[in-house]
PDB file of N, CA, C and O in Angstrom:
ATOM      1  N   VAL A   1      24.235  84.095 -32.041  1.00  0.00           N
ATOM      2  CA  VAL A   1      24.878  83.646 -33.263  1.00  0.00           C
ATOM      3  C   VAL A   1      25.337  82.198 -33.098  1.00  0.00           C
ATOM      4  O   VAL A   1      25.311  81.426 -34.057  1.00  0.00           O
ATOM      5  N   SER A   2      25.754  81.831 -31.898  1.00  0.00           N
ATOM      6  CA  SER A   2      26.248  80.465 -31.717  1.00  0.00           C
ATOM      7  C   SER A   2      25.148  79.426 -31.902  1.00  0.00           C
ATOM      8  O   SER A   2      25.437  78.286 -32.265  1.00  0.00           O
ATOM      9  N   ILE A   3      23.895  79.797 -31.660  1.00  0.00           N
ATOM     10  CA  ILE A   3      22.795  78.846 -31.822  1.00  0.00           C
ATOM     11  C   ILE A   3      22.155  78.980 -33.200  1.00  0.00           C
ATOM     12  O   ILE A   3      21.978  77.987 -33.906  1.00  0.00           O
ATOM     13  N   ALA A   4      21.808  80.205 -33.579  1.00  0.00           N
ATOM     14  CA  ALA A   4      21.075  80.430 -34.829  1.00  0.00           C
ATOM     15  C   ALA A   4      21.985  80.508 -36.044  1.00  0.00           C
ATOM     16  O   ALA A   4      21.540  80.255 -37.163  1.00  0.00           O
ATOM     17  N   GLY A   5      23.235  80.848 -35.848  1.00  0.00           N
ATOM     18  CA  GLY A   5      24.158  80.947 -36.962  1.00  0.00           C
ATOM     19  C   GLY A   5      24.172  82.330 -37.595  1.00  0.00           C
ATOM     20  O   GLY A   5      23.540  83.267 -37.108  1.00  0.00           O
ATOM     21  N   LEU A   6      24.897  82.428 -38.675  1.00  0.00           N
ATOM     22  CA  LEU A   6      25.102  83.698 -39.361  1.00  0.00           C
ATOM     23  C   LEU A   6      23.812  84.278 -39.912  1.00  0.00           C
ATOM     24  O   LEU A   6      23.574  85.480 -39.791  1.00  0.00           O
ATOM     25  N   LEU A   7      22.982  83.450 -40.512  1.00  0.00           N
ATOM     26  CA  LEU A   7      21.765  83.968 -41.131  1.00  0.00           C
ATOM     27  C   LEU A   7      20.788  84.516 -40.101  1.00  0.00           C
ATOM     28  O   LEU A   7      20.097  85.499 -40.368  1.00  0.00           O
ATOM     29  N   GLY A   8      20.722  83.907 -38.947  1.00  0.00           N
ATOM     30  CA  GLY A   8      19.869  84.442 -37.890  1.00  0.00           C
ATOM     31  C   GLY A   8      20.354  85.794 -37.415  1.00  0.00           C
ATOM     32  O   GLY A   8      19.553  86.676 -37.104  1.00  0.00           O
ATOM     33  N   PHE A   9      21.659  85.956 -37.358  1.00  0.00           N
ATOM     34  CA  PHE A   9      22.241  87.227 -36.937  1.00  0.00           C
ATOM     35  C   PHE A   9      21.949  88.317 -37.959  1.00  0.00           C
ATOM     36  O   PHE A   9      21.595  89.437 -37.593  1.00  0.00           O
ATOM     37  N   VAL A  10      22.093  87.997 -39.218  1.00  0.00           N
ATOM     38  CA  VAL A  10      21.768  88.951 -40.285  1.00  0.00           C
ATOM     39  C   VAL A  10      20.283  89.290 -40.229  1.00  0.00           C
ATOM     40  O   VAL A  10      19.894  90.440 -40.431  1.00  0.00           O
ATOM     41  N   GLY A  11      19.462  88.290 -39.956  1.00  0.00           N
ATOM     42  CA  GLY A  11      18.024  88.501 -39.858  1.00  0.00           C
ATOM     43  C   GLY A  11      17.615  89.376 -38.694  1.00  0.00           C
ATOM     44  O   GLY A  11      16.535  89.966 -38.723  1.00  0.00           O
ATOM     45  N   LEU A  12      18.440  89.477 -37.678  1.00  0.00           N
ATOM     46  CA  LEU A  12      18.144  90.355 -36.549  1.00  0.00           C
ATOM     47  C   LEU A  12      18.585  91.790 -36.806  1.00  0.00           C
ATOM     48  O   LEU A  12      17.881  92.728 -36.428  1.00  0.00           O
ATOM     49  N   VAL A  13      19.714  91.972 -37.429  1.00  0.00           N
ATOM     50  CA  VAL A  13      20.304  93.306 -37.568  1.00  0.00           C
ATOM     51  C   VAL A  13      19.803  94.050 -38.805  1.00  0.00           C
ATOM     52  O   VAL A  13      19.460  95.228 -38.713  1.00  0.00           O
ATOM     53  N   VAL A  14      19.755  93.395 -39.940  1.00  0.00           N
ATOM     54  CA  VAL A  14      19.440  94.069 -41.205  1.00  0.00           C
ATOM     55  C   VAL A  14      18.055  94.719 -41.227  1.00  0.00           C
ATOM     56  O   VAL A  14      17.947  95.858 -41.681  1.00  0.00           O
ATOM     57  N   PRO A  15      16.996  94.063 -40.762  1.00  0.00           N
ATOM     58  CA  PRO A  15      15.688  94.732 -40.807  1.00  0.00           C
ATOM     59  C   PRO A  15      15.628  96.034 -40.008  1.00  0.00           C
ATOM     60  O   PRO A  15      14.902  96.956 -40.379  1.00  0.00           O
ATOM     61  N   HIS A  16      16.381  96.110 -38.923  1.00  0.00           N
ATOM     62  CA  HIS A  16      16.416  97.360 -38.156  1.00  0.00           C
ATOM     63  C   HIS A  16      17.074  98.477 -38.958  1.00  0.00           C
ATOM     64  O   HIS A  16      16.605  99.615 -38.952  1.00  0.00           O
ATOM     65  N   LEU A  17      18.152  98.148 -39.641  1.00  0.00           N
ATOM     66  CA  LEU A  17      18.808  99.149 -40.485  1.00  0.00           C
ATOM     67  C   LEU A  17      17.904  99.583 -41.636  1.00  0.00           C
ATOM     68  O   LEU A  17      17.820 100.770 -41.952  1.00  0.00           O
ATOM     69  N   VAL A  18      17.237  98.627 -42.253  1.00  0.00           N
ATOM     70  CA  VAL A  18      16.341  98.939 -43.373  1.00  0.00           C
ATOM     71  C   VAL A  18      15.188  99.808 -42.903  1.00  0.00           C
ATOM     72  O   VAL A  18      14.822 100.772 -43.576  1.00  0.00           O
ATOM     73  N   ARG A  19      14.617  99.479 -41.764  1.00  0.00           N
ATOM     74  CA  ARG A  19      13.501 100.259 -41.230  1.00  0.00           C
ATOM     75  C   ARG A  19      13.941 101.689 -40.920  1.00  0.00           C
ATOM     76  O   ARG A  19      13.168 102.631 -41.097  1.00  0.00           O
ATOM     77  N   TYR A  20      15.173 101.849 -40.460  1.00  0.00           N
ATOM     78  CA  TYR A  20      15.697 103.184 -40.170  1.00  0.00           C
ATOM     79  C   TYR A  20      15.810 104.016 -41.451  1.00  0.00           C
ATOM     80  O   TYR A  20      15.481 105.203 -41.444  1.00  0.00           O
ATOM     81  N   PHE A  21      16.266 103.412 -42.538  1.00  0.00           N
ATOM     82  CA  PHE A  21      16.495 104.160 -43.774  1.00  0.00           C
ATOM     83  C   PHE A  21      15.265 104.284 -44.670  1.00  0.00           C
ATOM     84  O   PHE A  21      15.124 105.285 -45.372  1.00  0.00           O
ATOM     85  N   PHE A  22      14.368 103.291 -44.664  1.00  0.00           N
ATOM     86  CA  PHE A  22      13.253 103.271 -45.611  1.00  0.00           C
ATOM     87  C   PHE A  22      11.883 103.460 -44.988  1.00  0.00           C
ATOM     88  O   PHE A  22      10.890 103.490 -45.716  1.00  0.00           O
ATOM     89  N   GLY A  23      11.787 103.590 -43.682  1.00  0.00           N
ATOM     90  CA  GLY A  23      10.487 103.787 -43.046  1.00  0.00           C
ATOM     91  C   GLY A  23       9.886 102.488 -42.551  1.00  0.00           C
ATOM     92  O   GLY A  23      10.562 101.461 -42.494  1.00  0.00           O
ATOM     93  N   HIS A  24       8.608 102.539 -42.191  1.00  0.00           N
ATOM     94  CA  HIS A  24       7.971 101.409 -41.522  1.00  0.00           C
ATOM     95  C   HIS A  24       6.993 100.635 -42.396  1.00  0.00           C
ATOM     96  O   HIS A  24       6.256  99.793 -41.882  1.00  0.00           O
ATOM     97  N   SER A  25       6.965 100.888 -43.675  1.00  0.00           N
ATOM     98  CA  SER A  25       6.080 100.151 -44.575  1.00  0.00           C
ATOM     99  C   SER A  25       6.536  98.694 -44.660  1.00  0.00           C
ATOM    100  O   SER A  25       7.661  98.413 -45.072  1.00  0.00           O
ATOM    101  N   SER A  26       5.660  97.772 -44.270  1.00  0.00           N
ATOM    102  CA  SER A  26       6.030  96.350 -44.243  1.00  0.00           C
ATOM    103  C   SER A  26       6.437  95.837 -45.614  1.00  0.00           C
ATOM    104  O   SER A  26       7.369  95.042 -45.734  1.00  0.00           O
ATOM    105  N   ARG A  27       5.748  96.285 -46.635  1.00  0.00           N
ATOM    106  CA  ARG A  27       6.049  95.829 -47.991  1.00  0.00           C
ATOM    107  C   ARG A  27       7.474  96.222 -48.389  1.00  0.00           C
ATOM    108  O   ARG A  27       8.210  95.418 -48.963  1.00  0.00           O
ATOM    109  N   VAL A  28       7.849  97.443 -48.085  1.00  0.00           N
ATOM    110  CA  VAL A  28       9.186  97.934 -48.436  1.00  0.00           C
ATOM    111  C   VAL A  28      10.241  97.282 -47.553  1.00  0.00           C
ATOM    112  O   VAL A  28      11.297  96.882 -48.042  1.00  0.00           O
ATOM    113  N   VAL A  29       9.964  97.173 -46.262  1.00  0.00           N
ATOM    114  CA  VAL A  29      10.947  96.622 -45.325  1.00  0.00           C
ATOM    115  C   VAL A  29      11.271  95.168 -45.653  1.00  0.00           C
ATOM    116  O   VAL A  29      12.436  94.773 -45.596  1.00  0.00           O
ATOM    117  N   ILE A  30      10.275  94.374 -45.991  1.00  0.00           N
ATOM    118  CA  ILE A  30      10.526  92.958 -46.285  1.00  0.00           C
ATOM    119  C   ILE A  30      11.377  92.807 -47.543  1.00  0.00           C
ATOM    120  O   ILE A  30      12.350  92.052 -47.549  1.00  0.00           O
ATOM    121  N   ALA A  31      11.019  93.513 -48.596  1.00  0.00           N
ATOM    122  CA  ALA A  31      11.782  93.409 -49.845  1.00  0.00           C
ATOM    123  C   ALA A  31      13.192  93.965 -49.683  1.00  0.00           C
ATOM    124  O   ALA A  31      14.162  93.347 -50.123  1.00  0.00           O
ATOM    125  N   ALA A  32      13.303  95.124 -49.055  1.00  0.00           N
ATOM    126  CA  ALA A  32      14.619  95.740 -48.881  1.00  0.00           C
ATOM    127  C   ALA A  32      15.487  94.930 -47.920  1.00  0.00           C
ATOM    128  O   ALA A  32      16.705  94.875 -48.094  1.00  0.00           O
ATOM    129  N   SER A  33      14.885  94.302 -46.914  1.00  0.00           N
ATOM    130  CA  SER A  33      15.654  93.477 -45.978  1.00  0.00           C
ATOM    131  C   SER A  33      16.252  92.264 -46.680  1.00  0.00           C
ATOM    132  O   SER A  33      17.394  91.888 -46.417  1.00  0.00           O
ATOM    133  N   ALA A  34      15.487  91.663 -47.561  1.00  0.00           N
ATOM    134  CA  ALA A  34      16.005  90.514 -48.308  1.00  0.00           C
ATOM    135  C   ALA A  34      17.199  90.919 -49.169  1.00  0.00           C
ATOM    136  O   ALA A  34      18.224  90.237 -49.179  1.00  0.00           O
ATOM    137  N   LEU A  35      17.061  92.020 -49.881  1.00  0.00           N
ATOM    138  CA  LEU A  35      18.165  92.487 -50.734  1.00  0.00           C
ATOM    139  C   LEU A  35      19.360  92.956 -49.912  1.00  0.00           C
ATOM    140  O   LEU A  35      20.503  92.642 -50.244  1.00  0.00           O
ATOM    141  N   ALA A  36      19.105  93.700 -48.847  1.00  0.00           N
ATOM    142  CA  ALA A  36      20.199  94.216 -48.021  1.00  0.00           C
ATOM    143  C   ALA A  36      20.914  93.086 -47.286  1.00  0.00           C
ATOM    144  O   ALA A  36      22.140  93.101 -47.176  1.00  0.00           O
ATOM    145  N   GLY A  37      20.171  92.115 -46.787  1.00  0.00           N
ATOM    146  CA  GLY A  37      20.793  90.988 -46.096  1.00  0.00           C
ATOM    147  C   GLY A  37      21.681  90.171 -47.021  1.00  0.00           C
ATOM    148  O   GLY A  37      22.803  89.812 -46.664  1.00  0.00           O
ATOM    149  N   ALA A  38      21.172  89.880 -48.205  1.00  0.00           N
ATOM    150  CA  ALA A  38      21.969  89.133 -49.178  1.00  0.00           C
ATOM    151  C   ALA A  38      23.203  89.925 -49.601  1.00  0.00           C
ATOM    152  O   ALA A  38      24.293  89.367 -49.730  1.00  0.00           O
ATOM    153  N   SER A  39      23.026  91.215 -49.815  1.00  0.00           N
ATOM    154  CA  SER A  39      24.156  92.066 -50.208  1.00  0.00           C
ATOM    155  C   SER A  39      25.206  92.137 -49.111  1.00  0.00           C
ATOM    156  O   SER A  39      26.405  92.125 -49.391  1.00  0.00           O
ATOM    157  N   LEU A  40      24.760  92.210 -47.869  1.00  0.00           N
ATOM    158  CA  LEU A  40      25.699  92.272 -46.749  1.00  0.00           C
ATOM    159  C   LEU A  40      26.523  90.992 -46.641  1.00  0.00           C
ATOM    160  O   LEU A  40      27.735  91.050 -46.437  1.00  0.00           O
ATOM    161  N   VAL A  41      25.880  89.854 -46.775  1.00  0.00           N
ATOM    162  CA  VAL A  41      26.604  88.581 -46.683  1.00  0.00           C
ATOM    163  C   VAL A  41      27.582  88.429 -47.847  1.00  0.00           C
ATOM    164  O   VAL A  41      28.710  87.979 -47.648  1.00  0.00           O
ATOM    165  N   VAL A  42      27.167  88.796 -49.045  1.00  0.00           N
ATOM    166  CA  VAL A  42      28.059  88.709 -50.209  1.00  0.00           C
ATOM    167  C   VAL A  42      29.235  89.673 -50.062  1.00  0.00           C
ATOM    168  O   VAL A  42      30.371  89.317 -50.375  1.00  0.00           O
ATOM    169  N   ALA A  43      28.969  90.888 -49.590  1.00  0.00           N
ATOM    170  CA  ALA A  43      30.043  91.868 -49.405  1.00  0.00           C
ATOM    171  C   ALA A  43      31.038  91.394 -48.348  1.00  0.00           C
ATOM    172  O   ALA A  43      32.248  91.525 -48.535  1.00  0.00           O
ATOM    173  N   CYS A  44      30.547  90.850 -47.253  1.00  0.00           N
ATOM    174  CA  CYS A  44      31.450  90.342 -46.216  1.00  0.00           C
ATOM    175  C   CYS A  44      32.251  89.146 -46.714  1.00  0.00           C
ATOM    176  O   CYS A  44      33.424  88.998 -46.371  1.00  0.00           O
ATOM    177  N   ASP A  45      31.630  88.300 -47.512  1.00  0.00           N
ATOM    178  CA  ASP A  45      32.349  87.165 -48.085  1.00  0.00           C
ATOM    179  C   ASP A  45      33.446  87.645 -49.030  1.00  0.00           C
ATOM    180  O   ASP A  45      34.553  87.106 -49.028  1.00  0.00           O
ATOM    181  N   LEU A  46      33.141  88.648 -49.828  1.00  0.00           N
ATOM    182  CA  LEU A  46      34.136  89.207 -50.742  1.00  0.00           C
ATOM    183  C   LEU A  46      35.314  89.804 -49.976  1.00  0.00           C
ATOM    184  O   LEU A  46      36.471  89.570 -50.327  1.00  0.00           O
ATOM    185  N   VAL A  47      35.019  90.571 -48.936  1.00  0.00           N
ATOM    186  CA  VAL A  47      36.087  91.160 -48.118  1.00  0.00           C
ATOM    187  C   VAL A  47      36.899  90.062 -47.443  1.00  0.00           C
ATOM    188  O   VAL A  47      38.126  90.148 -47.384  1.00  0.00           O
ATOM    189  N   ALA A  48      36.233  89.039 -46.937  1.00  0.00           N
ATOM    190  CA  ALA A  48      36.937  87.949 -46.259  1.00  0.00           C
ATOM    191  C   ALA A  48      37.883  87.217 -47.197  1.00  0.00           C
ATOM    192  O   ALA A  48      38.941  86.750 -46.774  1.00  0.00           O
ATOM    193  N   ARG A  49      37.514  87.114 -48.458  1.00  0.00           N
ATOM    194  CA  ARG A  49      38.370  86.408 -49.419  1.00  0.00           C
ATOM    195  C   ARG A  49      39.487  87.287 -49.977  1.00  0.00           C
ATOM    196  O   ARG A  49      40.603  86.808 -50.181  1.00  0.00           O
ATOM    197  N   VAL A  50      39.203  88.564 -50.227  1.00  0.00           N
ATOM    198  CA  VAL A  50      40.147  89.428 -50.932  1.00  0.00           C
ATOM    199  C   VAL A  50      41.083  90.174 -49.985  1.00  0.00           C
ATOM    200  O   VAL A  50      42.285  90.244 -50.239  1.00  0.00           O
ATOM    201  N   ALA A  51      40.563  90.719 -48.921  1.00  0.00           N
ATOM    202  CA  ALA A  51      41.358  91.602 -48.063  1.00  0.00           C
ATOM    203  C   ALA A  51      42.473  90.864 -47.334  1.00  0.00           C
ATOM    204  O   ALA A  51      43.516  91.450 -47.042  1.00  0.00           O
ATOM    205  N   PHE A  52      42.267  89.602 -47.042  1.00  0.00           N
ATOM    206  CA  PHE A  52      43.256  88.868 -46.269  1.00  0.00           C
ATOM    207  C   PHE A  52      43.924  87.761 -47.081  1.00  0.00           C
ATOM    208  O   PHE A  52      44.405  86.779 -46.515  1.00  0.00           O
ATOM    209  N   ALA A  53      43.955  87.917 -48.408  1.00  0.00           N
ATOM    210  CA  ALA A  53      44.553  86.904 -49.283  1.00  0.00           C
ATOM    211  C   ALA A  53      46.019  86.728 -48.923  1.00  0.00           C
ATOM    212  O   ALA A  53      46.663  87.720 -48.580  1.00  0.00           O
ATOM    213  N   PRO A  54      46.560  85.585 -48.975  1.00  0.00           N
ATOM    214  CA  PRO A  54      46.060  84.297 -49.435  1.00  0.00           C
ATOM    215  C   PRO A  54      45.271  83.540 -48.365  1.00  0.00           C
ATOM    216  O   PRO A  54      44.873  82.397 -48.592  1.00  0.00           O
ATOM    217  N   TYR A  55      45.041  84.145 -47.220  1.00  0.00           N
ATOM    218  CA  TYR A  55      44.248  83.490 -46.176  1.00  0.00           C
ATOM    219  C   TYR A  55      42.777  83.825 -46.368  1.00  0.00           C
ATOM    220  O   TYR A  55      42.428  84.842 -46.967  1.00  0.00           O
ATOM    221  N   GLU A  56      41.935  82.964 -45.857  1.00  0.00           N
ATOM    222  CA  GLU A  56      40.502  83.188 -45.968  1.00  0.00           C
ATOM    223  C   GLU A  56      39.910  83.244 -44.562  1.00  0.00           C
ATOM    224  O   GLU A  56      39.934  82.260 -43.824  1.00  0.00           O
ATOM    225  N   VAL A  57      39.384  84.400 -44.212  1.00  0.00           N
ATOM    226  CA  VAL A  57      38.783  84.611 -42.898  1.00  0.00           C
ATOM    227  C   VAL A  57      37.324  84.157 -42.965  1.00  0.00           C
ATOM    228  O   VAL A  57      36.646  84.436 -43.954  1.00  0.00           O
ATOM    229  N   PRO A  58      36.827  83.469 -41.941  1.00  0.00           N
ATOM    230  CA  PRO A  58      35.411  83.085 -41.951  1.00  0.00           C
ATOM    231  C   PRO A  58      34.493  84.311 -41.991  1.00  0.00           C
ATOM    232  O   PRO A  58      34.755  85.316 -41.331  1.00  0.00           O
ATOM    233  N   VAL A  59      33.441  84.214 -42.754  1.00  0.00           N
ATOM    234  CA  VAL A  59      32.506  85.326 -42.926  1.00  0.00           C
ATOM    235  C   VAL A  59      31.862  85.700 -41.597  1.00  0.00           C
ATOM    236  O   VAL A  59      31.572  86.871 -41.356  1.00  0.00           O
ATOM    237  N   GLY A  60      31.641  84.725 -40.745  1.00  0.00           N
ATOM    238  CA  GLY A  60      31.018  84.986 -39.450  1.00  0.00           C
ATOM    239  C   GLY A  60      31.813  85.947 -38.593  1.00  0.00           C
ATOM    240  O   GLY A  60      31.237  86.710 -37.818  1.00  0.00           O
ATOM    241  N   ILE A  61      33.124  85.920 -38.721  1.00  0.00           N
ATOM    242  CA  ILE A  61      33.954  86.840 -37.940  1.00  0.00           C
ATOM    243  C   ILE A  61      33.727  88.274 -38.401  1.00  0.00           C
ATOM    244  O   ILE A  61      33.559  89.171 -37.575  1.00  0.00           O
ATOM    245  N   LEU A  62      33.719  88.496 -39.712  1.00  0.00           N
ATOM    246  CA  LEU A  62      33.461  89.848 -40.211  1.00  0.00           C
ATOM    247  C   LEU A  62      32.052  90.313 -39.877  1.00  0.00           C
ATOM    248  O   LEU A  62      31.844  91.478 -39.539  1.00  0.00           O
ATOM    249  N   MET A  63      31.085  89.408 -39.969  1.00  0.00           N
ATOM    250  CA  MET A  63      29.708  89.769 -39.633  1.00  0.00           C
ATOM    251  C   MET A  63      29.602  90.149 -38.162  1.00  0.00           C
ATOM    252  O   MET A  63      28.891  91.091 -37.812  1.00  0.00           O
ATOM    253  N   ALA A  64      30.297  89.428 -37.311  1.00  0.00           N
ATOM    254  CA  ALA A  64      30.268  89.741 -35.885  1.00  0.00           C
ATOM    255  C   ALA A  64      30.936  91.081 -35.605  1.00  0.00           C
ATOM    256  O   ALA A  64      30.472  91.838 -34.752  1.00  0.00           O
ATOM    257  N   LEU A  65      32.018  91.379 -36.315  1.00  0.00           N
ATOM    258  CA  LEU A  65      32.688  92.669 -36.123  1.00  0.00           C
ATOM    259  C   LEU A  65      31.827  93.836 -36.592  1.00  0.00           C
ATOM    260  O   LEU A  65      31.857  94.909 -35.990  1.00  0.00           O
ATOM    261  N   LEU A  66      31.070  93.636 -37.649  1.00  0.00           N
ATOM    262  CA  LEU A  66      30.199  94.695 -38.156  1.00  0.00           C
ATOM    263  C   LEU A  66      28.885  94.782 -37.392  1.00  0.00           C
ATOM    264  O   LEU A  66      28.449  95.869 -37.013  1.00  0.00           O
ATOM    265  N   GLY A  67      28.269  93.651 -37.172  1.00  0.00           N
ATOM    266  CA  GLY A  67      26.935  93.651 -36.587  1.00  0.00           C
ATOM    267  C   GLY A  67      26.894  93.623 -35.076  1.00  0.00           C
ATOM    268  O   GLY A  67      25.896  94.033 -34.483  1.00  0.00           O
ATOM    269  N   GLY A  68      27.943  93.153 -34.441  1.00  0.00           N
ATOM    270  CA  GLY A  68      27.969  93.066 -32.981  1.00  0.00           C
ATOM    271  C   GLY A  68      27.749  94.397 -32.287  1.00  0.00           C
ATOM    272  O   GLY A  68      26.867  94.504 -31.435  1.00  0.00           O
ATOM    273  N   PRO A  69      28.531  95.417 -32.631  1.00  0.00           N
ATOM    274  CA  PRO A  69      28.308  96.721 -31.992  1.00  0.00           C
ATOM    275  C   PRO A  69      26.914  97.291 -32.267  1.00  0.00           C
ATOM    276  O   PRO A  69      26.317  97.919 -31.393  1.00  0.00           O
ATOM    277  N   PHE A  70      26.404  97.076 -33.465  1.00  0.00           N
ATOM    278  CA  PHE A  70      25.062  97.572 -33.767  1.00  0.00           C
ATOM    279  C   PHE A  70      24.008  96.830 -32.956  1.00  0.00           C
ATOM    280  O   PHE A  70      23.048  97.439 -32.483  1.00  0.00           O
ATOM    281  N   PHE A  71      24.178  95.525 -32.792  1.00  0.00           N
ATOM    282  CA  PHE A  71      23.229  94.744 -32.006  1.00  0.00           C
ATOM    283  C   PHE A  71      23.256  95.180 -30.544  1.00  0.00           C
ATOM    284  O   PHE A  71      22.205  95.262 -29.908  1.00  0.00           O
ATOM    285  N   ILE A  72      24.432  95.460 -30.004  1.00  0.00           N
ATOM    286  CA  ILE A  72      24.531  95.972 -28.631  1.00  0.00           C
ATOM    287  C   ILE A  72      23.829  97.314 -28.520  1.00  0.00           C
ATOM    288  O   ILE A  72      23.145  97.575 -27.531  1.00  0.00           O
ATOM    289  N   TYR A  73      23.990  98.166 -29.520  1.00  0.00           N
ATOM    290  CA  TYR A  73      23.281  99.445 -29.543  1.00  0.00           C
ATOM    291  C   TYR A  73      21.771  99.229 -29.504  1.00  0.00           C
ATOM    292  O   TYR A  73      21.070  99.926 -28.771  1.00  0.00           O
ATOM    293  N   LEU A  74      21.263  98.281 -30.277  1.00  0.00           N
ATOM    294  CA  LEU A  74      19.825  98.003 -30.283  1.00  0.00           C
ATOM    295  C   LEU A  74      19.341  97.534 -28.918  1.00  0.00           C
ATOM    296  O   LEU A  74      18.273  97.942 -28.462  1.00  0.00           O
ATOM    297  N   VAL A  75      20.120  96.684 -28.266  1.00  0.00           N
ATOM    298  CA  VAL A  75      19.734  96.190 -26.941  1.00  0.00           C
ATOM    299  C   VAL A  75      19.713  97.327 -25.936  1.00  0.00           C
ATOM    300  O   VAL A  75      18.775  97.437 -25.146  1.00  0.00           O
ATOM    301  N   LEU A  76      20.731  98.173 -25.954  1.00  0.00           N
ATOM    302  CA  LEU A  76      20.776  99.295 -25.013  1.00  0.00           C
ATOM    303  C   LEU A  76      19.669 100.302 -25.293  1.00  0.00           C
ATOM    304  O   LEU A  76      19.102 100.875 -24.363  1.00  0.00           O
ATOM    305  N   LYS A  77      19.365 100.518 -26.547  1.00  0.00           N
ATOM    306  CA  LYS A  77      18.288 101.432 -26.920  1.00  0.00           C
ATOM    307  C   LYS A  77      16.944 100.898 -26.437  1.00  0.00           C
ATOM    308  O   LYS A  77      16.126 101.656 -25.916  1.00  0.00           O
ATOM    309  N   ALA A  78      16.712  99.608 -26.605  1.00  0.00           N
ATOM    310  CA  ALA A  78      15.455  99.003 -26.147  1.00  0.00           C
ATOM    311  C   ALA A  78      15.364  99.021 -24.625  1.00  0.00           C
ATOM    312  O   ALA A  78      14.283  99.217 -24.068  1.00  0.00           O
ATOM    313  N   LYS A  79      16.480  98.819 -23.961  1.00  0.00           N
ATOM    314  CA  LYS A  79      16.493  98.854 -22.496  1.00  0.00           C
ATOM    315  C   LYS A  79      16.177 100.256 -21.996  1.00  0.00           C
ATOM    316  O   LYS A  79      15.439 100.420 -21.024  1.00  0.00           O
ATOM    317  N   GLY A  80      16.734 101.269 -22.659  1.00  0.00           N
ATOM    318  CA  GLY A  80      16.453 102.660 -22.289  1.00  0.00           C
ATOM    319  C   GLY A  80      15.010 103.037 -22.544  1.00  0.00           C
ATOM    320  O   GLY A  80      14.422 103.793 -21.770  1.00  0.00           O
ATOM    321  N   ALA A  81      14.428 102.524 -23.615  1.00  0.00           N
ATOM    322  CA  ALA A  81      13.034 102.826 -23.942  1.00  0.00           C
ATOM    323  C   ALA A  81      12.084 102.166 -22.955  1.00  0.00           C
ATOM    324  O   ALA A  81      11.019 102.713 -22.666  1.00  0.00           O
ATOM    325  N   SER A  82      12.450 100.997 -22.430  1.00  0.00           N
ATOM    326  CA  SER A  82      11.571 100.320 -21.474  1.00  0.00           C
ATOM    327  C   SER A  82      11.619 100.967 -20.098  1.00  0.00           C
ATOM    328  O   SER A  82      10.680 100.818 -19.317  1.00  0.00           O
ATOM    329  N   ASN A  83      12.696 101.684 -19.785  1.00  0.00           N
ATOM    330  CA  ASN A  83      12.808 102.363 -18.493  1.00  0.00           C
ATOM    331  C   ASN A  83      12.035 103.664 -18.456  1.00  0.00           C
ATOM    332  O   ASN A  83      11.743 104.174 -17.374  1.00  0.00           O
ATOM    333  N   GLU A  84      11.698 104.209 -19.604  1.00  0.00           N
ATOM    334  CA  GLU A  84      11.011 105.508 -19.638  1.00  0.00           C
ATOM    335  C   GLU A  84       9.552 105.387 -19.376  1.00  0.00           C
ATOM    336  O   GLU A  84       8.841 106.392 -19.372  1.00  0.00           O
TER     337      GLU A  84
END
């Protein structure tokens, strides 16, 4: 995230979630990933502005709190699959 930024992080996590819920069809995954990624960023921005009013929390912090544990899960899952 420190190099690629917020959008790169969303681009890593969201397609995995979409593929889990909608299957492996490339046509569906690409369209749903675009919508889900945009929705996730907008939802996190809304929470960052409203939940902590009158302060404004950076969206990247909320994205890291939501996506960080999932990204660690993906790394551990891939590591376990490569050992088998």
